[in-house]
DRENTORKOL-565898 format. One record per residue: residue number from 1; residue in three letters; x, y, z of N, C-alpha, C in turn. Coordinates in steps of 0.05 Angstrom, whole numbers, padded with zeros to 5 digits. Example, Ala and Ser with C-alpha at 12.3 -4.5 7.8 and 13.67 -1.06 7.14 Angstrom:
<sites>
SITE; n; res; n_east; n_north; n_up; ca_east; ca_north; ca_up; c_east; c_north; c_up
SITE; 1; ALA; 00264; -00114; 00156; 00246; -00090; 00156; 00264; -00066; 00156 .
SITE; 2; SER; 00257; -00045; 00142; 00273; -00021; 00143; 00258; 00001; 00157 .
</sites>
This chain:
<sites>
SITE; n; res; n_east; n_north; n_up; ca_east; ca_north; ca_up; c_east; c_north; c_up
SITE; 1; MET; 03042; -00835; -00413; 03062; -00854; -00404; 03055; -00863; -00375 .
SITE; 2; VAL; 03048; -00843; -00358; 03041; -00849; -00330; 03017; -00867; -00329 .
SITE; 3; VAL; 02996; -00860; -00345; 02972; -00877; -00346; 02978; -00905; -00354 .
SITE; 4; HIS; 02996; -00908; -00374; 03003; -00935; -00384; 03017; -00951; -00362 .
SITE; 5; LEU; 03036; -00938; -00348; 03051; -00951; -00326; 03032; -00960; -00304 .
SITE; 6; ARG; 03012; -00943; -00299; 02993; -00949; -00277; 02977; -00974; -00283 .
SITE; 7; LYS; 02973; -00979; -00309; 02957; -01002; -00317; 02973; -01028; -00315 .
SITE; 8; ILE; 02999; -01027; -00320; 03015; -01051; -00322; 03031; -01057; -00296 .
SITE; 9; MET; 03035; -01037; -00280; 03051; -01041; -00256; 03034; -01049; -00232 .
SITE; 10; PRO; 03045; -01065; -00213; 03031; -01070; -00188; 03026; -01043; -00174 .
SITE; 11; LYS; 03003; -01041; -00161; 02996; -01015; -00149; 03017; -01004; -00130 .
SITE; 12; ARG; 03028; -01021; -00113; 03048; -01011; -00094; 03073; -01001; -00108 .
SITE; 13; VAL; 03082; -01014; -00129; 03105; -01006; -00144; 03100; -00979; -00157 .
SITE; 14; PHE; 03077; -00976; -00169; 03070; -00951; -00183; 03069; -00928; -00163 .
SITE; 15; GLN; 03056; -00933; -00139; 03054; -00912; -00119; 03082; -00903; -00109 .
SITE; 16; ASN; 03100; -00922; -00104; 03127; -00915; -00095; 03142; -00899; -00116 .
SITE; 17; LEU; 03138; -00907; -00142; 03151; -00892; -00163; 03140; -00864; -00165 .
SITE; 18; LYS; 03114; -00861; -00162; 03101; -00835; -00163; 03111; -00817; -00140 .
SITE; 19; LYS; 03113; -00828; -00116; 03122; -00813; -00093; 03151; -00803; -00097 .
SITE; 20; HIS; 03168; -00821; -00107; 03196; -00814; -00112; 03197; -00791; -00133 .
SITE; 21; GLU; 03181; -00793; -00153; 03181; -00773; -00174; 03172; -00746; -00163 .
SITE; 22; GLU; 03151; -00746; -00146; 03141; -00721; -00134; 03162; -00708; -00117 .
SITE; 23; LYS; 03176; -00724; -00101; 03196; -00714; -00083; 03219; -00701; -00099 .
SITE; 24; CYS; 03227; -00715; -00120; 03249; -00704; -00137; 03242; -00678; -00150 .
SITE; 25; GLU; 03217; -00676; -00160; 03208; -00651; -00173; 03206; -00629; -00153 .
SITE; 26; LEU; 03197; -00635; -00129; 03194; -00615; -00108; 03221; -00604; -00100 .
SITE; 27; ARG; 03241; -00622; -00098; 03268; -00613; -00090; 03280; -00593; -00110 .
SITE; 28; ARG; 03272; -00595; -00135; 03282; -00578; -00156; 03270; -00549; -00154 .
SITE; 29; ILE; 03249; -00546; -00139; 03237; -00520; -00136; 03251; -00503; -00116 .
SITE; 30; LYS; 03259; -00479; -00123; 03274; -00462; -00104; 03255; -00453; -00082 .
SITE; 31; LYS; 03267; -00449; -00058; 03252; -00440; -00035; 03240; -00413; -00041 .
SITE; 32; ILE; 03214; -00410; -00033; 03200; -00385; -00036; 03190; -00377; -00008 .
SITE; 33; ALA; 03195; -00352; -00001; 03187; -00342; 00025; 03157; -00343; 00028 .
SITE; 34; CYS; 03147; -00354; 00050; 03119; -00356; 00055; 03112; -00343; 00082 .
SITE; 35; ASP; 03093; -00325; 00081; 03084; -00311; 00105; 03055; -00318; 00111 .
SITE; 36; PRO; 03050; -00335; 00130; 03022; -00344; 00136; 03009; -00327; 00158 .
SITE; 37; SER; 03018; -00303; 00163; 03008; -00287; 00185; 02979; -00280; 00182 .
SITE; 38; PHE; 02969; -00279; 00158; 02941; -00273; 00153; 02923; -00297; 00155 .
SITE; 39; LEU; 02935; -00321; 00158; 02920; -00346; 00159; 02906; -00348; 00186 .
SITE; 40; LYS; 02882; -00358; 00185; 02866; -00361; 00209; 02877; -00383; 00227 .
SITE; 41; ASP; 02878; -00378; 00253; 02886; -00399; 00272; 02861; -00415; 00280 .
SITE; 42; ILE; 02860; -00440; 00270; 02836; -00456; 00273; 02841; -00478; 00294 .
SITE; 43; LYS; 02822; -00482; 00312; 02823; -00502; 00332; 02804; -00525; 00325 .
SITE; 44; GLN; 02811; -00549; 00335; 02795; -00573; 00329; 02767; -00570; 00339 .
SITE; 45; LYS; 02763; -00557; 00362; 02736; -00553; 00373; 02718; -00538; 00354 .
SITE; 46; GLU; 02730; -00518; 00340; 02714; -00503; 00321; 02705; -00520; 00298 .
SITE; 47; LEU; 02723; -00538; 00288; 02715; -00556; 00267; 02693; -00575; 00275 .
SITE; 48; ASP; 02695; -00586; 00300; 02675; -00604; 00310; 02648; -00590; 00311 .
SITE; 49; ASP; 02648; -00565; 00319; 02623; -00550; 00321; 02610; -00544; 00294 .
SITE; 50; ILE; 02628; -00540; 00274; 02618; -00534; 00247; 02601; -00557; 00236 .
SITE; 51; PHE; 02612; -00581; 00238; 02600; -00604; 00225; 02578; -00617; 00242 .
SITE; 52; SER; 02574; -00607; 00266; 02552; -00616; 00283; 02531; -00594; 00287 .
SITE; 53; SER; 02533; -00573; 00270; 02515; -00550; 00273; 02486; -00557; 00264 .
SITE; 54; PRO; 02466; -00556; 00281; 02439; -00561; 00273; 02428; -00541; 00254 .
SITE; 55; SER; 02436; -00515; 00257; 02425; -00494; 00239; 02436; -00497; 00211 .
SITE; 56; ILE; 02462; -00504; 00208; 02472; -00508; 00181; 02460; -00533; 00169 .
SITE; 57; GLU; 02456; -00553; 00185; 02444; -00578; 00175; 02416; -00573; 00164 .
SITE; 58; GLN; 02400; -00556; 00177; 02373; -00550; 00168; 02374; -00535; 00142 .
SITE; 59; GLU; 02393; -00517; 00139; 02395; -00502; 00114; 02405; -00521; 00092 .
SITE; 60; TRP; 02423; -00539; 00099; 02433; -00558; 00079; 02410; -00576; 00068 .
SITE; 61; ILE; 02393; -00585; 00085; 02371; -00602; 00077; 02354; -00588; 00056 .
SITE; 62; LYS; 02349; -00562; 00060; 02333; -00547; 00040; 02349; -00543; 00014 .
SITE; 63; GLU; 02374; -00537; 00016; 02391; -00532; -00008; 02394; -00558; -00024 .
SITE; 64; ARG; 02395; -00581; -00010; 02400; -00606; -00023; 02380; -00612; -00045 .
SITE; 65; GLU; 02355; -00604; -00041; 02334; -00609; -00061; 02341; -00594; -00087 .
SITE; 66; GLU; 02351; -00570; -00085; 02358; -00554; -00108; 02383; -00566; -00121 .
SITE; 67; ILE; 02402; -00575; -00105; 02427; -00587; -00116; 02420; -00612; -00131 .
SITE; 68; ASN; 02403; -00629; -00120; 02396; -00654; -00133; 02385; -00651; -00161 .
SITE; 69; LEU; 02371; -00628; -00166; 02360; -00623; -00192; 02381; -00619; -00213 .
SITE; 70; LEU; 02406; -00612; -00205; 02428; -00608; -00224; 02440; -00634; -00233 .
SITE; 71; LYS; 02434; -00656; -00219; 02444; -00683; -00226; 02474; -00684; -00229 .
SITE; 72; ILE; 02488; -00673; -00209; 02517; -00674; -00209; 02527; -00702; -00203 .
SITE; 73; THR; 02545; -00712; -00219; 02554; -00740; -00216; 02580; -00742; -00200 .
SITE; 74; ASP; 02584; -00764; -00186; 02609; -00770; -00172; 02628; -00784; -00191 .
SITE; 75; ARG; 02619; -00792; -00214; 02635; -00808; -00233; 02655; -00792; -00249 .
SITE; 76; ALA; 02655; -00765; -00245; 02673; -00748; -00260; 02700; -00744; -00246 .
SITE; 77; HIS; 02704; -00760; -00224; 02730; -00759; -00209; 02735; -00731; -00198 .
SITE; 78; GLY; 02714; -00717; -00190; 02718; -00692; -00176; 02714; -00695; -00147 .
SITE; 79; VAL; 02705; -00673; -00134; 02701; -00674; -00105; 02675; -00690; -00099 .
SITE; 80; ASN; 02677; -00710; -00082; 02654; -00728; -00077; 02632; -00713; -00062 .
SITE; 81; HIS; 02609; -00725; -00062; 02585; -00712; -00051; 02588; -00705; -00021 .
SITE; 82; GLY; 02602; -00722; -00006; 02606; -00716; 00023; 02625; -00693; 00027 .
SITE; 83; ASP; 02646; -00691; 00011; 02664; -00669; 00013; 02651; -00643; 00004 .
SITE; 84; ARG; 02633; -00645; -00015; 02618; -00621; -00024; 02601; -00610; -00002 .
SITE; 85; ARG; 02588; -00628; 00012; 02572; -00620; 00035; 02589; -00606; 00056 .
SITE; 86; ALA; 02613; -00618; 00062; 02631; -00606; 00081; 02639; -00578; 00072 .
SITE; 87; LEU; 02644; -00574; 00047; 02651; -00548; 00036; 02629; -00528; 00041 .
SITE; 88; TYR; 02604; -00536; 00037; 02581; -00519; 00042; 02581; -00510; 00071 .
SITE; 89; TYR; 02585; -00529; 00089; 02585; -00523; 00118; 02608; -00503; 00125 .
SITE; 90; LEU; 02631; -00507; 00113; 02654; -00490; 00119; 02648; -00461; 00110 .
SITE; 91; ILE; 02638; -00458; 00086; 02632; -00431; 00076; 02610; -00418; 00093 .
SITE; 92; LYS; 02590; -00434; 00100; 02569; -00423; 00117; 02580; -00413; 00144 .
SITE; 93; HIS; 02598; -00428; 00156; 02609; -00421; 00182; 02628; -00397; 00181 .
SITE; 94; PHE; 02648; -00399; 00163; 02668; -00378; 00162; 02658; -00352; 00149 .
SITE; 95; ASN; 02636; -00354; 00134; 02623; -00331; 00123; 02642; -00312; 00107 .
SITE; 96; PRO; 02657; -00323; 00088; 02675; -00306; 00072; 02659; -00288; 00053 .
SITE; 97; HIS; 02670; -00264; 00048; 02658; -00246; 00028; 02670; -00252; 00000 .
SITE; 98; SER; 02694; -00262; 00000; 02708; -00268; -00026; 02721; -00295; -00025 .
SITE; 99; VAL; 02717; -00311; -00046; 02727; -00338; -00047; 02741; -00342; -00074 .
SITE; 100; LEU; 02764; -00356; -00073; 02778; -00364; -00097; 02779; -00395; -00097 .
SITE; 101; GLU; 02769; -00406; -00118; 02770; -00435; -00122; 02789; -00442; -00145 .
SITE; 102; VAL; 02809; -00457; -00139; 02829; -00466; -00159; 02821; -00494; -00168 .
SITE; 103; GLY; 02811; -00497; -00192; 02802; -00523; -00203; 02772; -00525; -00204 .
SITE; 104; THR; 02760; -00514; -00225; 02731; -00515; -00228; 02721; -00543; -00234 .
SITE; 105; HIS; 02735; -00556; -00253; 02727; -00582; -00263; 02698; -00581; -00273 .
SITE; 106; ILE; 02680; -00597; -00262; 02652; -00597; -00272; 02635; -00576; -00257 .
SITE; 107; GLY; 02646; -00563; -00238; 02631; -00543; -00223; 02616; -00554; -00199 .
SITE; 108; ALA; 02622; -00578; -00191; 02608; -00590; -00168; 02613; -00575; -00142 .
SITE; 109; SER; 02638; -00571; -00136; 02644; -00556; -00112; 02636; -00526; -00115 .
SITE; 110; THR; 02638; -00516; -00139; 02630; -00488; -00145; 02601; -00483; -00137 .
SITE; 111; VAL; 02584; -00502; -00143; 02555; -00500; -00136; 02552; -00498; -00106 .
SITE; 112; HIS; 02566; -00514; -00091; 02562; -00515; -00062; 02574; -00489; -00049 .
SITE; 113; ILE; 02596; -00480; -00059; 02607; -00455; -00049; 02588; -00432; -00055 .
SITE; 114; ALA; 02578; -00431; -00080; 02561; -00409; -00088; 02535; -00408; -00072 .
SITE; 115; LEU; 02523; -00431; -00068; 02498; -00432; -00053; 02502; -00423; -00024 .
SITE; 116; ALA; 02524; -00431; -00012; 02530; -00422; 00015; 02534; -00392; 00016 .
SITE; 117; LEU; 02548; -00381; -00004; 02552; -00352; -00006; 02526; -00338; -00010 .
SITE; 118; LYS; 02509; -00349; -00027; 02483; -00337; -00032; 02467; -00335; -00006 .
SITE; 119; LYS; 02468; -00357; 00010; 02453; -00357; 00035; 02464; -00337; 00055 .
SITE; 120; ASN; 02490; -00331; 00052; 02503; -00313; 00071; 02502; -00284; 00063 .
SITE; 121; GLY; 02492; -00278; 00039; 02491; -00250; 00030; 02489; -00245; 00001 .
SITE; 122; GLY; 02492; -00267; -00015; 02487; -00265; -00044; 02504; -00246; -00059 .
SITE; 123; SER; 02492; -00226; -00071; 02507; -00208; -00089; 02529; -00192; -00075 .
SITE; 124; GLU; 02528; -00191; -00049; 02550; -00177; -00034; 02575; -00194; -00033 .
SITE; 125; ARG; 02573; -00219; -00041; 02596; -00238; -00041; 02609; -00240; -00068 .
SITE; 126; LYS; 02632; -00253; -00069; 02646; -00257; -00095; 02660; -00284; -00095 .
SITE; 127; LEU; 02656; -00298; -00117; 02669; -00324; -00121; 02683; -00324; -00148 .
SITE; 128; ILE; 02709; -00329; -00148; 02724; -00333; -00173; 02732; -00362; -00175 .
SITE; 129; SER; 02725; -00375; -00196; 02731; -00403; -00200; 02750; -00405; -00224 .
SITE; 130; LEU; 02773; -00418; -00219; 02795; -00418; -00238; 02801; -00446; -00249 .
SITE; 131; ASP; 02806; -00448; -00275; 02813; -00474; -00286; 02830; -00469; -00311 .
SITE; 132; ILE; 02847; -00489; -00318; 02864; -00486; -00341; 02848; -00490; -00367 .
SITE; 133; TYR; 02824; -00502; -00365; 02807; -00505; -00388; 02783; -00487; -00387 .
SITE; 134; ASP; 02772; -00481; -00410; 02747; -00465; -00411; 02725; -00484; -00405 .
SITE; 135; VAL; 02717; -00485; -00380; 02698; -00505; -00371; 02670; -00500; -00381 .
SITE; 136; ASN; 02665; -00476; -00392; 02638; -00469; -00402; 02637; -00468; -00432 .
SITE; 137; SER; 02658; -00477; -00446; 02658; -00476; -00475; 02636; -00494; -00487 .
SITE; 138; LEU; 02621; -00482; -00505; 02600; -00497; -00519; 02612; -00513; -00543 .
SITE; 139; ASN; 02637; -00507; -00549; 02650; -00522; -00571; 02662; -00548; -00561 .
SITE; 140; THR; 02677; -00547; -00539; 02689; -00571; -00528; 02670; -00587; -00510 .
SITE; 141; LYS; 02652; -00573; -00496; 02633; -00585; -00478; 02646; -00606; -00460 .
SITE; 142; ILE; 02667; -00596; -00446; 02682; -00614; -00427; 02663; -00626; -00407 .
SITE; 143; TYR; 02645; -00611; -00397; 02626; -00620; -00376; 02610; -00643; -00386 .
SITE; 144; SER; 02602; -00643; -00412; 02586; -00664; -00423; 02601; -00690; -00425 .
SITE; 145; HIS; 02627; -00688; -00432; 02644; -00712; -00434; 02649; -00725; -00407 .
SITE; 146; LEU; 02645; -00709; -00386; 02649; -00719; -00359; 02623; -00728; -00345 .
SITE; 147; GLY; 02602; -00729; -00361; 02577; -00740; -00351; 02558; -00720; -00338 .
SITE; 148; VAL; 02562; -00694; -00343; 02545; -00674; -00332; 02530; -00660; -00354 .
SITE; 149; THR; 02504; -00655; -00350; 02488; -00643; -00371; 02489; -00613; -00373 .
SITE; 150; HIS; 02499; -00600; -00352; 02500; -00570; -00352; 02528; -00560; -00347 .
SITE; 151; ALA; 02536; -00539; -00362; 02561; -00526; -00357; 02560; -00512; -00331 .
SITE; 152; PRO; 02583; -00508; -00318; 02584; -00494; -00292; 02569; -00467; -00292 .
SITE; 153; LEU; 02573; -00451; -00313; 02559; -00425; -00314; 02529; -00429; -00315 .
SITE; 154; GLU; 02520; -00448; -00330; 02491; -00454; -00332; 02480; -00462; -00305 .
SITE; 155; MET; 02496; -00478; -00290; 02487; -00485; -00263; 02485; -00461; -00245 .
SITE; 156; MET; 02504; -00442; -00248; 02502; -00418; -00232; 02477; -00402; -00238 .
SITE; 157; ARG; 02469; -00401; -00263; 02445; -00387; -00271; 02420; -00401; -00259 .
SITE; 158; THR; 02421; -00427; -00260; 02398; -00443; -00250; 02393; -00439; -00220 .
SITE; 159; ILE; 02415; -00436; -00205; 02412; -00433; -00176; 02413; -00403; -00168 .
SITE; 160; GLY; 02413; -00385; -00188; 02412; -00357; -00182; 02437; -00345; -00170 .
SITE; 161; CYS; 02460; -00355; -00178; 02485; -00346; -00167; 02504; -00333; -00188 .
SITE; 162; ASP; 02496; -00331; -00212; 02513; -00322; -00234; 02522; -00293; -00231 .
SITE; 163; SER; 02507; -00277; -00215; 02514; -00249; -00213; 02540; -00244; -00197 .
SITE; 164; PHE; 02547; -00263; -00180; 02571; -00259; -00163; 02592; -00281; -00168 .
SITE; 165; VAL; 02589; -00298; -00188; 02608; -00318; -00194; 02622; -00312; -00221 .
SITE; 166; LYS; 02648; -00313; -00222; 02663; -00308; -00246; 02682; -00332; -00252 .
SITE; 167; PHE; 02681; -00341; -00277; 02699; -00363; -00285; 02722; -00352; -00301 .
SITE; 168; ILE; 02746; -00361; -00294; 02770; -00352; -00308; 02786; -00376; -00318 .
SITE; 169; THR; 02795; -00375; -00343; 02811; -00396; -00354; 02841; -00387; -00354 .
SITE; 170; CYS; 02856; -00399; -00336; 02884; -00391; -00333; 02898; -00411; -00315 .
SITE; 171; PRO; 02924; -00417; -00319; 02939; -00433; -00300; 02939; -00420; -00273 .
SITE; 172; SER; 02937; -00436; -00252; 02935; -00425; -00225; 02958; -00407; -00217 .
SITE; 173; LEU; 02983; -00416; -00222; 03006; -00401; -00213; 03008; -00374; -00228 .
SITE; 174; GLU; 03001; -00375; -00253; 03002; -00350; -00269; 02982; -00330; -00258 .
SITE; 175; TYR; 02958; -00340; -00252; 02937; -00322; -00242; 02944; -00312; -00214 .
SITE; 176; MET; 02952; -00329; -00197; 02957; -00322; -00169; 02981; -00303; -00166 .
SITE; 177; LYS; 03001; -00306; -00183; 03025; -00289; -00181; 03018; -00260; -00188 .
SITE; 178; THR; 02999; -00256; -00206; 02993; -00229; -00216; 02967; -00218; -00205 .
SITE; 179; CYS; 02952; -00233; -00190; 02926; -00225; -00180; 02929; -00202; -00160 .
SITE; 180; ASP; 02912; -00181; -00163; 02913; -00159; -00144; 02888; -00158; -00126 .
SITE; 181; SER; 02873; -00180; -00126; 02849; -00182; -00108; 02857; -00197; -00083 .
SITE; 182; LYS; 02842; -00194; -00062; 02846; -00208; -00037; 02821; -00226; -00032 .
SITE; 183; PHE; 02826; -00248; -00017; 02804; -00267; -00012; 02804; -00275; 00017 .
SITE; 184; ASP; 02780; -00283; 00026; 02776; -00292; 00053; 02779; -00323; 00055 .
SITE; 185; PHE; 02774; -00336; 00032; 02774; -00365; 00032; 02785; -00375; 00005 .
SITE; 186; ILE; 02805; -00392; 00005; 02817; -00403; -00019; 02817; -00433; -00018 .
SITE; 187; PHE; 02805; -00445; -00039; 02803; -00474; -00041; 02822; -00484; -00063 .
SITE; 188; LEU; 02842; -00499; -00055; 02862; -00509; -00075; 02855; -00537; -00083 .
SITE; 189; ASP; 02846; -00540; -00108; 02838; -00566; -00118; 02844; -00568; -00148 .
SITE; 190; GLY; 02868; -00559; -00155; 02875; -00559; -00184; 02896; -00580; -00190 .
SITE; 191; ASP; 02920; -00571; -00198; 02942; -00589; -00202; 02952; -00599; -00175 .
SITE; 192; HIS; 02950; -00625; -00170; 02956; -00635; -00143; 02986; -00643; -00140 .
SITE; 193; SER; 03002; -00636; -00159; 03031; -00643; -00157; 03044; -00627; -00135 .
SITE; 194; ALA; 03064; -00638; -00121; 03077; -00625; -00099; 03089; -00599; -00107 .
SITE; 195; LYS; 03102; -00598; -00131; 03116; -00574; -00140; 03097; -00551; -00145 .
SITE; 196; THR; 03072; -00558; -00153; 03052; -00537; -00158; 03039; -00528; -00132 .
SITE; 197; VAL; 03030; -00548; -00115; 03016; -00541; -00090; 03034; -00525; -00072 .
SITE; 198; TYR; 03060; -00531; -00071; 03079; -00516; -00055; 03077; -00486; -00062 .
SITE; 199; ARG; 03078; -00480; -00088; 03077; -00452; -00096; 03049; -00440; -00093 .
SITE; 200; GLU; 03029; -00457; -00098; 03001; -00447; -00094; 02996; -00438; -00066 .
SITE; 201; ILE; 03006; -00453; -00046; 03002; -00446; -00018; 03016; -00419; -00012 .
SITE; 202; VAL; 03041; -00416; -00022; 03055; -00391; -00018; 03040; -00367; -00030 .
SITE; 203; TYR; 03031; -00370; -00055; 03017; -00348; -00068; 02990; -00343; -00056 .
SITE; 204; ALA; 02977; -00365; -00047; 02951; -00362; -00035; 02953; -00347; -00009 .
SITE; 205; SER; 02975; -00352; 00006; 02979; -00337; 00031; 02981; -00307; 00027 .
SITE; 206; ARG; 02992; -00300; 00004; 02996; -00271; -00003; 02969; -00258; -00011 .
SITE; 207; LEU; 02950; -00275; -00019; 02924; -00265; -00029; 02903; -00264; -00007 .
SITE; 208; LEU; 02910; -00273; 00017; 02890; -00274; 00039; 02885; -00248; 00052 .
SITE; 209; ASN; 02860; -00243; 00059; 02853; -00222; 00078; 02860; -00233; 00106 .
SITE; 210; LYS; 02861; -00215; 00125; 02867; -00223; 00153; 02848; -00244; 00163 .
SITE; 211; ASN; 02858; -00265; 00176; 02843; -00287; 00186; 02829; -00303; 00163 .
SITE; 212; GLY; 02843; -00304; 00140; 02832; -00319; 00117; 02837; -00349; 00120 .
SITE; 213; THR; 02824; -00364; 00103; 02825; -00393; 00105; 02835; -00405; 00079 .
SITE; 214; ILE; 02852; -00426; 00080; 02861; -00442; 00057; 02852; -00470; 00062 .
SITE; 215; LEU; 02838; -00482; 00043; 02829; -00509; 00044; 02842; -00526; 00022 .
SITE; 216; LEU; 02853; -00549; 00029; 02866; -00567; 00010; 02848; -00591; 00005 .
SITE; 217; HIS; 02848; -00600; -00020; 02835; -00625; -00027; 02856; -00646; -00033 .
SITE; 218; ASP; 02850; -00671; -00028; 02869; -00693; -00033; 02894; -00691; -00016 .
SITE; 219; TYR; 02889; -00685; 00010; 02911; -00685; 00029; 02911; -00712; 00043 .
SITE; 220; PHE; 02932; -00728; 00040; 02935; -00754; 00052; 02955; -00753; 00074 .
SITE; 221; PRO; 02947; -00752; 00100; 02965; -00750; 00122; 02985; -00773; 00122 .
SITE; 222; SER; 03010; -00766; 00127; 03032; -00786; 00128; 03035; -00802; 00103 .
SITE; 223; LEU; 03023; -00792; 00081; 03024; -00804; 00055; 03013; -00833; 00055 .
SITE; 224; LYS; 02993; -00837; 00071; 02980; -00863; 00074; 02953; -00863; 00061 .
SITE; 225; PRO; 02943; -00886; 00051; 02917; -00888; 00038; 02895; -00881; 00058 .
SITE; 226; LEU; 02874; -00869; 00048; 02850; -00862; 00064; 02828; -00882; 00059 .
SITE; 227; TRP; 02828; -00895; 00036; 02806; -00913; 00028; 02817; -00940; 00020 .
SITE; 228; SER; 02798; -00958; 00016; 02805; -00986; 00011; 02819; -00991; -00015 .
SITE; 229; ASN; 02818; -00972; -00033; 02832; -00975; -00059; 02862; -00972; -00057 .
SITE; 230; GLY; 02872; -00963; -00034; 02901; -00960; -00030; 02914; -00937; -00044 .
SITE; 231; TYR; 02898; -00921; -00058; 02909; -00899; -00074; 02917; -00875; -00057 .
SITE; 232; VAL; 02939; -00862; -00064; 02948; -00839; -00049; 02955; -00817; -00069 .
SITE; 233; VAL; 02947; -00792; -00063; 02956; -00768; -00077; 02977; -00756; -00059 .
SITE; 234; PHE; 03002; -00754; -00068; 03024; -00746; -00051; 03029; -00716; -00050 .
SITE; 235; GLY; 03022; -00702; -00071; 03030; -00674; -00074; 03023; -00655; -00051 .
SITE; 236; PRO; 02998; -00653; -00043; 02991; -00633; -00022; 03005; -00638; 00004 .
SITE; 237; CYS; 03007; -00663; 00013; 03021; -00669; 00039; 03051; -00663; 00036 .
SITE; 238; LEU; 03063; -00670; 00014; 03092; -00665; 00010; 03097; -00635; 00010 .
SITE; 239; ALA; 03079; -00620; -00002; 03083; -00591; -00003; 03081; -00578; 00024 .
SITE; 240; VAL; 03062; -00586; 00040; 03059; -00576; 00067; 03083; -00583; 00084 .
SITE; 241; CYS; 03092; -00608; 00082; 03115; -00617; 00098; 03140; -00601; 00091 .
SITE; 242; ARG; 03144; -00595; 00066; 03167; -00579; 00059; 03166; -00551; 00071 .
SITE; 243; LEU; 03142; -00539; 00070; 03139; -00512; 00082; 03145; -00513; 00112 .
SITE; 244; ILE; 03135; -00533; 00125; 03140; -00536; 00154; 03170; -00540; 00159 .
SITE; 245; ASP; 03183; -00557; 00143; 03212; -00562; 00145; 03228; -00536; 00141 .
SITE; 246; GLU; 03217; -00518; 00125; 03230; -00492; 00120; 03225; -00472; 00142 .
SITE; 247; GLY; 03210; -00480; 00162; 03205; -00463; 00185; 03180; -00446; 00183 .
SITE; 248; VAL; 03163; -00451; 00163; 03139; -00435; 00161; 03119; -00445; 00182 .
SITE; 249; PRO; 03109; -00426; 00199; 03091; -00434; 00221; 03063; -00440; 00212 .
SITE; 250; ILE; 03059; -00463; 00199; 03032; -00471; 00190; 03028; -00500; 00199 .
SITE; 251; ASN; 03003; -00508; 00199; 02996; -00535; 00206; 02973; -00544; 00189 .
SITE; 252; ALA; 02974; -00568; 00179; 02951; -00579; 00164; 02933; -00593; 00183 .
SITE; 253; MET; 02907; -00588; 00181; 02887; -00600; 00198; 02868; -00617; 00181 .
SITE; 254; PRO; 02874; -00643; 00177; 02856; -00660; 00162; 02828; -00661; 00175 .
SITE; 255; LEU; 02807; -00660; 00159; 02780; -00661; 00170; 02773; -00689; 00180 .
SITE; 256; GLY; 02789; -00709; 00170; 02786; -00736; 00180; 02760; -00750; 00174 .
SITE; 257; MET; 02744; -00755; 00194; 02719; -00769; 00191; 02696; -00749; 00193 .
SITE; 258; LEU; 02679; -00748; 00173; 02656; -00731; 00173; 02631; -00745; 00184 .
SITE; 259; PRO; 02611; -00731; 00192; 02587; -00743; 00203; 02569; -00756; 00182 .
SITE; 260; TRP; 02578; -00756; 00157; 02561; -00766; 00135; 02580; -00781; 00115 .
SITE; 261; PRO; 02569; -00797; 00097; 02585; -00813; 00078; 02599; -00795; 00058 .
SITE; 262; THR; 02622; -00805; 00050; 02638; -00791; 00029; 02640; -00810; 00004 .
SITE; 263; LYS; 02657; -00830; 00006; 02659; -00849; -00016; 02670; -00876; -00006 .
SITE; 264; MET; 02667; -00896; -00022; 02676; -00923; -00016; 02666; -00933; 00011 .
SITE; 265; ASN; 02641; -00928; 00016; 02628; -00938; 00041; 02642; -00928; 00066 .
SITE; 266; SER; 02652; -00903; 00065; 02665; -00892; 00088; 02657; -00863; 00092 .
SITE; 267; ASN; 02665; -00852; 00115; 02660; -00824; 00121; 02686; -00807; 00119 .
SITE; 268; ARG; 02707; -00820; 00109; 02733; -00806; 00108; 02733; -00785; 00086 .
SITE; 269; THR; 02748; -00764; 00092; 02752; -00742; 00073; 02781; -00736; 00070 .
SITE; 270; SER; 02789; -00726; 00046; 02817; -00717; 00042; 02819; -00687; 00044 .
SITE; 271; LEU; 02798; -00674; 00053; 02799; -00645; 00057; 02816; -00638; 00082 .
SITE; 272; ALA; 02832; -00617; 00080; 02848; -00608; 00103; 02850; -00578; 00102 .
SITE; 273; LEU; 02847; -00566; 00125; 02850; -00537; 00128; 02879; -00530; 00137 .
SITE; 274; LEU; 02889; -00508; 00127; 02915; -00499; 00136; 02910; -00479; 00159 .
SITE; 275; SER; 02925; -00482; 00180; 02921; -00464; 00203; 02948; -00451; 00210 .
SITE; 276; ARG; 02946; -00427; 00220; 02970; -00413; 00230; 02980; -00427; 00255 .
SITE; 277; ASN; 03006; -00431; 00258; 03016; -00446; 00281; 03036; -00428; 00295 .
SITE; 278; ASP; 03026; -00409; 00311; 03043; -00390; 00324; 03059; -00403; 00347 .
</sites>
């Protein structure tokens, strides 16, 4: 129904309708206590240093050759190539031992997280990638339908990361509510609806080790378009705003403009880090 309306409605009308719907659904969610005390306090200077790091850039140039062999496409509506590079830089810098990725999709971001972990210590690290679909199923071959020749697990084997990467098929909220593991870095890129992201952030905060990091995808500051297509994903920003309105001491830090291209002839990214705001 939503897809049909999007085709026949003027873009602005559809976007306003979608925003109203997201706000209404979010209001129906009961308040959940959120404790961000284990969240890392990140400063803008640190972010600037990460993306201008000559040492990480040199490592990236070497890794890019291996990544290119996997022929990961941007046409599958996943994380674009510029954002994937940013993700590699973040993992390299923060040096997490354990990472949770919510939303495997075709495994594009998974590859970049895994390679950075491998560079930082390999088998001593852990990456769990979560999706509601069995992304490695040889029966459905979801990855093939999305224009990718290799399943995420096959890509992990190709780049020598399968020993420390685990794929789990489960709804994010179900997994995060019952998970007894802790993580240093959590990437939220699954269901982008406000009602889900609100709860994901709360549960992710409970799963963090001290000074852990939460990264959001599709965060549109002030609910404004980032690119020329005028499209906005409302959920992540609405979820963060509600938590702040509830008095939770957190702050979203959009990565803004990256030093390299992302999509639509721009350097803009929708990635945003959550920071403790004491």
